[in-house]
TORLOTOR-432947 format. One line per 10 residues: their letters; for each residue x negated, y, z negated of N, C-alpha, C, CB. Coordinates in steps of 0.02 Angstrom, whole numbers, plus 32768, in hexadecimal, padded with zeros to 4 digits. Last residue first. Glycine has a CB too. Example, Ala and Ser with C-alpha at 12.3 -4.5 7.8 and 13.67 -1.06 7.14 Angstrom:
BEGIN
SA = 7D7E 7F90 7E9E 7D54 7FCB 7E9B 7D7B 8002 7E76 7D40 7FE2 7EE2  7D6C 7EE4 7E7A 7D99 7F1F 7E7A 7D6C 7F5B 7E7A 7DCB 7F20 7E3C
***
This chain:
BEGIN
RAQGGDAKDP = F23A 64FF CD82 F22F 6545 CD91 F1ED 654E CDB5 F231 656F CD52  F297 6476 CDBF F25A 6490 CD9F F252 64D8 CDB2 F21C 6467 CDB4  F340 6455 CDA2 F30C 646B CDD0 F2D1 6487 CDAA F327 649F CE00  F3A6 6438 CD4E F378 6402 CD5D F340 6415 CD8B F39C 63CA CD78  F3EC 64AA CD37 F40C 6479 CD64 F3DD 6441 CD78 F426 649A CDA0  F3AB 64EE CCDA F3A1 6504 CD1F F3BD 64D2 CD51 F357 6510 CD2D  F3D4 64B1 CC65 F3DC 64F9 CC6C F3D4 6511 CCB4 F3AA 651C CC41  F3BA 6426 CC61 F3FD 643D CC71 F400 6488 CC84 F42C 6430 CC37  F34E 63E4 CC30 F353 63EB CC79 F394 640A CC8F F34B 63A8 CC9A  F354 63DC CBA3 F31A 63F9 CBC4 F321 6406 CC0E F2E1 63CD CBBA
THAMYVAAQA = F3B1 63DC CB30 F3C6 63E0 CB76 F38E 63FC CBA1 F406 640B CB7D  F378 63DE CAB5 F3A5 63A6 CAC2 F3BD 63A6 CB0B F3E1 63A9 CA93  F334 6452 CAB8 F30D 6415 CAAA F336 63D7 CAB9 F2F5 6414 CA61  F396 64B0 CAC2 F373 649C CAFF F349 645E CAF5 F348 64D5 CB18  F3B9 64BB CA3A F3EB 64A5 CA6C F3C8 648B CAAA F41A 64E0 CA7E  F345 64F3 CA08 F358 64AF C9F3 F38A 6491 CA25 F376 64AF C9AC  F34D 6570 CA47 F313 6545 CA53 F323 64FD CA40 F2D7 655E CA2B  F3C2 65A5 CA13 F3BF 6597 CA5B F385 6568 CA6A F3B8 65D8 CA83  F399 65B6 C990 F3D0 6588 C99F F3CF 6574 C9E8 F413 65A7 C98C  F339 6619 C99F F324 65D6 C988 F35A 65A2 C996 F314 65D7 C93E
RREFGLKALL = F37F 668B C9BF F358 6669 C9F4 F346 6622 C9E0 F319 6692 CA03  F423 6694 C975 F3DB 669B C973 F3B9 6673 C9AB F3C0 6684 C930  F4A8 667C C987 F495 66BD C96D F44A 66C9 C972 F4AB 66C4 C925  F50D 662E CA07 F4D7 662F C9D7 F4C9 6676 C9C0 F497 6610 C9F5  F563 6616 CA71 F57E 6616 CA2D F549 6615 C9F7 F5AA 65DB CA25  F53F 6625 CAF2 F533 65E3 CAD4 F54F 65DE CA8D F4E9 65D4 CAD3  F55D 66AA CB06 F581 6678 CB2E F579 6632 CB10 F567 6678 CB75  F502 66E6 CAAE F549 66EF CAA4 F571 66B9 CAC8 F55F 6735 CABB  F48A 66C2 CAEA F498 66AA CAA6 F4E3 66AF CA98 F470 66D3 CA72  F494 6706 CB63 F495 66BD CB64 F4A3 66A0 CB1F F452 66A1 CB7E
SSVYNKVTKE = F491 678E CB36 F4CA 6773 CB5B F4CD 6727 CB58 F4C7 678A CBA4  F414 6799 CAF8 F451 67A7 CAD2 F48E 6788 CAF4 F45B 67F2 CAC9  F3C3 677C CB67 F3C2 6751 CB2D F401 675B CB03 F383 675F CB01  F3DF 67E9 CBBB F3ED 67A5 CBD1 F3F2 6775 CB96 F3B8 678C CC03  F3AE 6852 CB6B F3F5 6850 CB7C F40A 680A CB93 F405 6883 CBB3  F326 6830 CB6A F34B 6832 CB2B F396 682E CB38 F33A 6872 CB04  F308 6845 CBF1 F305 6801 CBD5 F32D 67FD CB94 F2BC 67EB CBC8  F315 68CF CBF4 F341 68A6 CC1D F343 685E CC03 F32A 68A6 CC67  F2AD 68F5 CBA1 F2F1 6905 CB8D F324 68DB CBB4 F300 694F CB97  F23F 68CE CBEE F24C 68AC CBAE F293 68B8 CB96 F219 68C4 CB79
ALLMEEGIQR = F25F 68BB CC9C F251 68E6 CC63 F264 68C0 CC23 F278 6929 CC69  F219 6831 CCFA F252 6858 CCE1 F23B 6884 CCA8 F28B 682A CCCB  F1D1 67C4 CD2E F1C9 6807 CD4B F206 6833 CD3A F1C1 6803 CD97  F1D0 674E CCEE F207 6758 CD1C F205 679D CD3E F248 6751 CCF7  F15E 6756 CC9D F168 671B CCC8 F19B 6729 CCFF F17E 66E0 CC9E  F174 67CD CC5A F139 67C7 CC85 F140 678C CCB5 F0FA 67BE CC5A  F1E7 67AD CC13 F1E9 67E3 CC44 F1AE 67DF CC74 F1E8 6825 CC21  F1B3 674D CBBD F1E5 6739 CBEF F1E9 676D CC26 F22A 672F CBCE  F162 679F CB70 F143 676B CB99 F173 6753 CBCF F12D 6730 CB6D  F1C3 67EE CB32 F190 680E CB5C F170 67DA CB8A F15A 682F CB30
NTLGEAVFKL = F20B 6790 CAE9 F22C 67B6 CB1F F1F9 67D5 CB4E F259 67ED CB02  F1A1 66FE CAD5 F1C0 673B CABE F1E3 675E CAF9 F18C 676A CA9D  F1B8 664D CAE7 F19E 668D CB00 F1C4 66C7 CAE0 F1A3 6690 CB4C  F1E1 65CC CAC6 F1C4 65F6 CA92 F1A9 6638 CAA9 F18F 65D1 CA72  F227 6580 CB1B F1DF 6575 CB1B F1BB 65A2 CAE9 F1C3 6581 CB61  F2A6 65B4 CB0E F299 6571 CAF3 F24F 6561 CAEF F2BD 653D CB1C  F292 6628 CB59 F29F 662D CB11 F28F 65EB CAEF F2E9 6641 CB03  F289 65EE CBD7 F24E 660F CBBB F256 6618 CB6F F243 6653 CBDC  F30B 65BF CBE5 F2D4 6590 CBE7 F295 65AE CBC9 F2C7 6578 CC2E  F351 6639 CBE1 F35C 6607 CBAE F323 65D5 CBAB F39E 65E3 CBBA
VRREQPTLAA = F329 6674 CC59 F315 6693 CC1A F31C 6660 CBE1 F340 66D1 CC0C  F36A 661D CCB1 F321 6622 CCB2 F307 663F CC71 F309 664D CCEE  F3EE 6639 CC8E F3D4 65F5 CC86 F388 65F4 CC86 F3EF 65C7 CCBE  F3F9 66BE CCB3 F400 66AD CC6C F3E5 6666 CC5F F449 66B2 CC56  F3EF 66B0 CD3E F3BB 66D4 CD19 F3BD 66C3 CCCF F3C4 6720 CD23  F466 6667 CD5B F424 664A CD69 F3EC 666D CD43 F416 664D CDB3  F4D7 667C CCCC F4C0 668E CD0F F47C 666C CD1C F4BB 66DB CD18  F53A 6608 CC71 F4FE 6631 CC77 F4EE 6640 CCC0 F4C2 660D CC57  F5A2 65B1 CC70 F5B3 65F8 CC6C F577 6625 CC74 F5D5 6606 CC29  F56B 6535 CC6C F587 654A CCAD F598 6594 CCAD F5C5 6521 CCBD
LRPDDRKPET = F54D 6527 CBE8 F516 6535 CC16 F530 654E CC59 F4EC 64F6 CC21  F5C8 6507 CBB2 F5AB 6548 CBA2 F572 655A CBD1 F592 6549 CB59  F5E8 6485 CBD2 F604 64BA CBFC F5E7 64FF CBED F64F 64BC CBF3  F574 6407 CBD4 F58D 643D CBAA F5A8 6475 CBD6 F557 6456 CB7A  F565 6372 CBE9 F579 63A6 CC19 F59A 63DE CBF2 F5A8 6389 CC50  F53D 6337 CB70 F515 632C CBAD F525 6361 CBE2 F522 62E6 CBC9  F54A 63AF CAEA F561 6376 CB10 F539 6371 CB50 F5AD 637B CB1F  F4CF 63E3 CA71 F4FB 63EE CAAA F511 63AC CACA F4D8 6418 CADE  F4D9 63DF C9C2 F4B9 63C5 C9FE F4E8 63CD CA39 F4A6 637A C9F4  F4CD 6458 C948 F4FB 6438 C977 F4D5 6420 C9B4 F533 6467 C98B
LGQVVRAKVA = F464 6431 C8C0 F473 645C C8F9 F49F 6435 C92A F431 6474 C91B  F445 63CC C86A F483 63F0 C85E F494 6420 C895 F47E 6414 C81E  F3C8 63A1 C885 F3FE 637A C8A2 F441 639D C89A F401 6334 C883  F384 63FF C838 F37D 6400 C880 F3B6 63DA C8A2 F339 63E2 C894  F3AF 63D7 C7B7 F3BC 641B C7CF F3B8 641E C81B F38A 644C C7B1  F381 6353 C7AE F3C9 6361 C7AA F3D9 63A6 C7C6 F3E2 635D C762  F2F7 6363 C7B3 F319 633D C7E8 F363 634D C7E9 F30E 62F2 C7DD  F2E4 63AE C73E F2CF 63C9 C77F F2F3 63A5 C7B7 F283 63C2 C787  F30E 6355 C6DE F333 6393 C6E7 F323 63B1 C72C F322 63C6 C6AF  F2AB 62F5 C6EE F2F1 62E2 C6F7 F31C 6320 C703 F30B 62BC C6B9
EDFLSEGHAA = F236 633C C6D1 F240 6321 C714 F288 630E C721 F214 62E4 C71E  F235 63D8 C685 F243 6391 C67B F255 6373 C6BF F27C 6386 C646  F1BA 644E C6AF F1FE 6435 C6BA F202 63EB C6A9 F214 6441 C702  F13B 6476 C6AD F15E 647B C66E F1A6 6461 C673 F15F 64C3 C656  F0B3 6427 C6FC F0F7 643F C702 F118 643F C6BD F120 6415 C733  F00A 645C C6FA F03D 642F C6DF F082 644F C6E8 F030 641F C695  EF9E 64AC C71D EFC3 6489 C752 EFFA 645B C73A EF94 6462 C77A  EF67 64F6 C6BC EF41 64BC C6D2 EF68 6490 C702 EF2C 6492 C695  EFC9 6551 C6A2 EF8B 656A C6C1 EF5F 6531 C6DA EF64 6594 C68F  F025 6504 C65C F035 6519 C6A1 EFF6 6530 C6C5 F069 6551 C6A1
RRLAGLLDSG = EFE1 64F8 C5E1 EFF2 64BD C608 EFFD 64CF C651 F030 6499 C5EC  EFDA 657E C5BA EF9C 6557 C5C2 EFA9 651A C5ED EF81 6542 C57D  F062 659E C5B3 F038 65BE C5E5 EFF7 6599 C5EF F02A 6607 C5D1  F08B 654F C546 F0A8 6544 C588 F07C 6562 C5BF F0EE 6561 C58C  F041 6588 C4DE F035 6543 C4F1 F04F 6534 C536 F056 6515 C4BF  F07A 6608 C4DD F032 6600 C4EA F023 65B9 C500 F00A 6612 C4AB  F0FE 65E8 C4BA F0EF 6607 C4FB F0A6 65FE C50D F101 6652 C4F9  F0ED 65B8 C439 F107 658B C46D F0F8 65A6 C4B2 F152 6580 C465  F0C2 662B C3F9 F094 65F2 C3FD F0AB 65C0 C433 F090 65CF C3B9  F135 6681 C409 F0F3 6692 C425 F0C5 6656 C42D F0D3 66C4 C3F9
GIEKLIYGAA = F1D1 6632 C43A F1A1 664A C409 F15D 6655 C428 F19C 6618 C3CF  F24A 666C C4B1 F218 663B C49C F1E8 665B C468 F1F0 6622 C4D8  F29D 66C6 C4EA F2A8 66B9 C4A3 F275 6686 C487 F2EF 669E C498  F288 66CA C570 F260 66F7 C547 F26B 66EE C4FC F26F 673E C559  F27C 6629 C5BC F2A5 665F C5A1 F27C 6688 C570 F2E4 6643 C57E  F22B 65F0 C64D F227 65F9 C605 F253 6634 C5EF F1DF 6604 C5EE  F208 657D C6BA F23B 65B2 C6B4 F246 65BA C669 F27F 65A0 C6DA  F171 654A C712 F1A2 6549 C6DB F1D1 6583 C6DE F17E 6548 C699  F12A 654C C784 F119 6517 C754 F14B 6513 C71C F0D3 6523 C738  F17D 6566 C821 F168 657D C7DF F159 6542 C7B2 F19F 65AA C7BF
GAIIAGRLAQ = F1AA 6549 C8A0 F16B 652C C88B F151 6545 C848 F138 6539 C8BE  F225 656C C8CD F1EE 659A C8DD F1AA 657F C8C8 F1FA 65DD C8BC  F274 650B C892 F269 6508 C8DA F22E 6534 C8EF F2A8 651D C8FF  F272 6538 C80D F258 64F6 C81E F247 64F2 C868 F28B 64BF C80D  F2B1 65B5 C81D F26D 65B1 C802 F24C 656E C814 F26D 65BB C7B6  F330 6591 C84B F304 65B8 C875 F2BC 65B4 C85F F31A 6600 C877  F360 654F C7D8 F358 652B C817 F326 654F C844 F39B 6522 C83B  F364 65BF C784 F339 6586 C773 F32D 655C C7B2 F35A 655B C73C  F3C5 660A C7C1 F381 6624 C7C1 F34F 65EC C7B0 F379 665E C78E  F430 65B6 C7A3 F420 65C4 C7E9 F3D9 65DF C7EF F453 65F6 C807
EDDYSTLIVC = F433 65B9 C718 F421 657A C73A F40F 6585 C783 F45A 6549 C735  F3F2 6628 C6AB F418 6626 C6EA F404 65E8 C711 F40D 6667 C714  F3D8 667E C62F F3DF 6635 C635 F40E 6627 C66F F3F9 6615 C5F1  F36E 6706 C62E F3AD 66EB C64A F3AA 669F C651 F3BC 670B C68D  F2F9 6740 C610 F32C 6743 C5DC F36B 671D C5F0 F33D 678B C5CA  F261 66EC C644 F29F 6711 C64F F2CB 6711 C612 F2C4 66F5 C68B  F1DC 66BF C6A2 F1ED 66D1 C65D F228 6700 C65F F1B0 66F0 C636  F19F 6644 C707 F1D2 6677 C704 F1E3 6681 C6BA F211 6664 C72E  F0F5 6627 C732 F12F 6617 C709 F15E 6652 C70A F11B 6605 C6BF  F07F 65E7 C7A8 F0AC 661C C791 F0E0 65FF C762 F0CE 663F C7CE
NLSPDVSRVN = EFE2 65CD C7F4 F014 65B6 C7C4 F03D 65F0 C7AA EFF3 6590 C78A  EFA1 65B0 C891 EFB2 65E4 C860 EFEC 65CC C835 EFC4 6627 C884  EF92 6555 C8F4 EF70 6546 C8B5 EF80 657A C87F EF26 6542 C8C0  EFCC 6583 C969 EFF3 6556 C93F EFD2 6545 C8FD F000 6516 C965  EFC7 661C C9A6 EF97 65EF C986 EFBE 65C2 C956 EF60 6617 C960  F034 664C C9EF EFF1 6662 CA00 EFBD 6632 C9E5 EFE3 66A9 C9E5  F09C 6612 C9AF F097 6607 C9F7 F053 661D CA12 F0D0 662C CA1C  F089 6644 C932 F078 65FE C93C F078 65EB C986 F0A8 65D1 C915  F0B7 66C5 C944 F070 66BB C935 F05B 6673 C93F F060 66D1 C8ED  F141 66AC C962 F115 66CF C991 F0CB 66C2 C983 F123 6719 C98F
RCVEIGTGDP = F174 666A C8F2 F176 664A C933 F144 666A C963 F1BD 664E C951  F15C 66CE C890 F13E 668B C88A F13C 6669 C8CF F166 6660 C858  F1AD 6734 C8C2 F164 673F C8BC F141 66FC C8B9 F153 676A C87E  F22A 66F9 C8B3 F212 670A C8F6 F1C7 6714 C8F6 F235 6749 C910  F22B 66F2 C828 F22F 66B4 C84F F217 66C0 C896 F278 669A C850  F22E 6774 C7FF F1F1 674E C7F4 F1F0 670D C81B F1E8 6740 C7AB  F27D 67DD C87B F27E 67AE C843 F23B 678C C83C F2B5 6779 C84D  F292 688D C8A0 F292 6846 C8B2 F297 681A C875 F253 6835 C8D9  F281 690C C86D F27A 6902 C8B6 F279 68B9 C8CA F23B 6924 C8CE  F295 6907 C7E2 F2B6 693B C80A F2B5 692D C855 F296 697D C7FC
LRADLVSIDP = F2B1 6859 C7B2 F287 6895 C7B9 F2AA 68C8 C7E5 F242 6882 C7D6  F2BF 67C5 C75B F2E3 67FB C77B F2BA 683B C778 F328 6806 C75A  F261 676C C721 F28F 6754 C755 F2AE 678E C77C F2C6 672A C736  F1B1 6789 C70E F1F6 6797 C6F9 F225 6784 C732 F1FE 67E3 C6E7  F12D 6719 C708 F157 6742 C733 F19D 674A C717 F15B 6724 C779  F089 66FE C6F0 F0C8 66FF C6CA F0F6 6731 C6EB F0BB 6711 C67E  F015 6695 C73C F03A 66D4 C741 F07B 66CD C71C F046 66E8 C78B  EF77 664E C71C EFBF 664A C713 EFDC 6690 C71A EFD1 662B C6CE  EEFA 666A C74A EF0A 6624 C73D EF55 661A C735 EEE5 660C C6FD  EEF8 66E2 C7D3 EEFC 66D0 C78C EF0A 6685 C785 EF33 66F9 C768
RLAPIRRAAE = EECA 6726 C84F EEC6 66DE C843 EEC5 66CE C7F8 EE88 66C2 C864  EEC8 67A4 C889 EEAA 679C C846 EEA0 6752 C833 EED5 67BF C812  EF08 678E C903 EEC6 67AC C902 EEA2 67A1 C8C0 EECB 67F7 C910  EF84 6758 C8E0 EF56 6730 C908 EF0F 674C C909 EF6F 672A C950  EFB4 67CB C891 EFA6 678A C873 EF78 675F C89E EFE7 6765 C867  EFCE 683D C8E1 EF93 683B C8B6 EF82 67F5 C89D EF9E 6868 C87B  F045 6826 C929 F007 6839 C94C EFC9 682E C922 F00B 6883 C961  F0A1 6809 C8CB F098 67D9 C901 F058 67E7 C928 F0D4 67D9 C930  F09C 6880 C880 F083 6842 C863 F075 680E C899 F0B6 6826 C830  F0DA 68DA C8D8 F095 68E4 C8C4 F076 68A3 C8A9 F090 691C C890
EALGSMGVVV = F15B 68A2 C8DF F132 68A9 C91C F0E8 68B1 C90B F14A 68E5 C946  F189 68A9 C859 F180 6869 C87B F151 686F C8B6 F1C3 684E C892  F147 690F C7D8 F167 690A C81A F157 68C9 C83C F152 6945 C845  F0FC 6921 C76B F143 6921 C760 F16B 691A C7A0 F158 695E C73C  F064 68CB C73B F08B 68F5 C767 F0D5 68F1 C753 F082 68DE C7B1  EFB9 68A6 C714 EFFF 68AB C700 F023 68D8 C732 F006 68C7 C6B8  EF26 683D C704 EF4F 686E C726 EF96 686D C70D EF4D 6863 C771  EEE1 67E8 C6B3 EEBC 6806 C6EB EEE5 683A C711 EEA6 67D1 C71B  EECE 67C0 C614 EF02 67DC C63F EEDE 6803 C677 EF34 680A C617  EE91 6730 C5D2 EE7B 676F C5F1 EEB2 6786 C621 EE37 6767 C616
FGENELLEQL = EEA8 66E1 C531 EEB6 66E8 C578 EE99 672B C591 EF03 66E4 C584  EE93 66E3 C4A7 EE5B 66D2 C4D2 EE6A 66D2 C51C EE42 6691 C4C0  EEF9 6711 C459 EEEE 66C9 C45A EEBA 66B4 C48D EF30 66A5 C468  EF01 6796 C470 EEF0 6781 C42B EEE2 6737 C427 EF29 6793 C3FB  EF2F 6794 C4F1 EEE9 67A5 C4E6 EED2 6794 C49F EEDD 67EF C4F4  EFB8 6771 C4DE EF8A 6746 C503 EF41 6755 C4F3 EF97 674E C54E  EFEB 67DD C491 EFF2 6798 C47A EFBE 676B C49C F038 677D C488  EFCD 684B C4E4 EFB0 6846 C4A1 EFB2 67FE C488 EFD6 6874 C471  F01A 682A C557 EFD2 6833 C55C EFB1 682B C518 EFC2 6879 C579  F09B 682A C523 F07F 67EC C53B F033 67F1 C540 F09C 67DA C580
GRRVLEHDDL = F0A4 68B4 C504 F0AB 6882 C4D0 F08E 683F C4E4 F0F4 6879 C4BD  F096 68EE C582 F064 68FC C54F F067 68C9 C516 F06D 6942 C532  F10A 68BB C5C1 F0C8 68AF C5DC F092 68B8 C5A7 F0B9 68DF C617  F16D 68F0 C56C F166 68A7 C573 F121 6897 C58D F19D 688B C5A1  F15A 6978 C580 F151 695C C53D F149 6911 C53F F18D 696F C511  F17A 6986 C609 F135 6990 C5F2 F129 6971 C5AE F123 69DA C5F1  F1D9 6920 C66B F1D9 6945 C62C F192 6949 C610 F208 6923 C5F8  F1CE 68CF C6D8 F1DD 6915 C6E5 F1E2 693F C6A5 F21C 691C C70B  F144 6862 C6EA F182 6872 C6C6 F18F 68BC C6CE F17C 685E C67A  F0C7 67F5 C700 F0F7 681C C727 F137 6825 C6FF F106 67FA C76B
IFVRLVGPTD = F01F 67D6 C6E1 F061 67E1 C6C3 F08B 680D C6F0 F05A 6800 C67C  EFA4 6759 C6F4 EFC4 6795 C711 F00A 6799 C6F5 EFC4 6793 C760  EF14 6716 C6A2 EF5D 671D C6A7 EF70 675D C6CB EF7D 671B C662  EE9D 6698 C68A EEAB 66DA C6A5 EEF5 66DF C6B8 EE7E 66E9 C6E3  EE4D 6643 C608 EE85 6644 C637 EE98 668B C649 EEC2 661F C619  EDB0 65FF C5F4 EDD8 663B C5EA EE0F 663F C61F EDAC 667B C5EB  ED6A 6592 C622 ED99 6587 C5EC EDC4 65C4 C5DD ED75 6573 C5AF  ECD9 65ED C64F ECFE 65AE C652 ED2C 65A7 C615 ECCD 6573 C655  ECEA 6697 C677 ECD1 6667 C647 ECFA 6627 C64A ECD2 6684 C600  ED0D 66FE C6C7 ED05 66BD C6E8 ECEA 6688 C6B9 ECD8 66C3 C724
DGSTAPADAF = ED78 677F C6B6 ED4A 6756 C68F ED47 6712 C6AE ED5F 6753 C644  EDA1 682B C6DB EDA4 67E3 C6E7 ED70 67C0 C6BD ED99 67D4 C731  EDA9 68AA C6B7 ED9B 689E C6FD ED9A 6855 C70E ED58 68BE C710  EE36 68C0 C64B EDF0 68AF C656 EDE5 68A5 C6A0 EDDB 6871 C62D  EEB4 68E9 C64E EE91 68F3 C610 EE47 68E7 C618 EEAD 68C7 C5DA  EEE3 6940 C6E4 EED3 6902 C6C0 EEAA 6911 C682 EEAD 68D2 C6ED  EF5A 69C2 C6E3 EF14 69AF C6EE EF06 6970 C6C7 EEE4 69E7 C6D9  EFFA 69A5 C722 EFD0 69B1 C6E8 EF89 699D C6FA EFE8 698B C6AA  F07D 69E7 C786 F03F 69C1 C77F F019 69D5 C741 F013 69CB C7BD  F0E9 6A34 C79B F0F0 69FF C76C F0AF 69DB C75D F123 69CE C785
M = F0CE 6A8A C7FE F0D1 6AA7 C7BB F0D8 6A72 C786 F109 6AD9 C7B6
***
């Protein structure tokens, strides 16, 4: 019920930038659509649901996707991570009302081109989207490095890993590889709900709130989750 019909079936004219909009507020979607189309962008699709957007964006292949951070069924950061795991050439920016450093970290780790607050002016937003659509990062490199380094690096023998069950360790490795719950379930022959429960449990044991934090954690301990054994 959140889906909106695209304003156009698409435009392959060279130089025309194609945009997908994800926001759970219809007025915001319509406002962004009007702003973008008045400046020559083509809005190829809109949605208010994370799951729908994650499915449609790889099929539509927009030049840039504008993703709200918080949605009824997920986050724009998760959508960014999921679509870029399908096609790393897909460019995404997070457009949000929340100045949240933890979400900013998640956006960087998910591969977003930028994390933009909705208080931005229209002309500045248009310029940022044009840059991001051409593959340019909107993050200051120094800030980007500081944010990533700000995540707690695990010790060589982190006791938190010892608290994980063998199944949770396997799930953790798949999370670090960017797999969705459904994909992990297919790999491990488990129901998606069961995987979700494992993810919630391992995040709690590690002291994390988001999958992105677990992925960064594993980047520093690539051989620890399964005791050094290859899966």
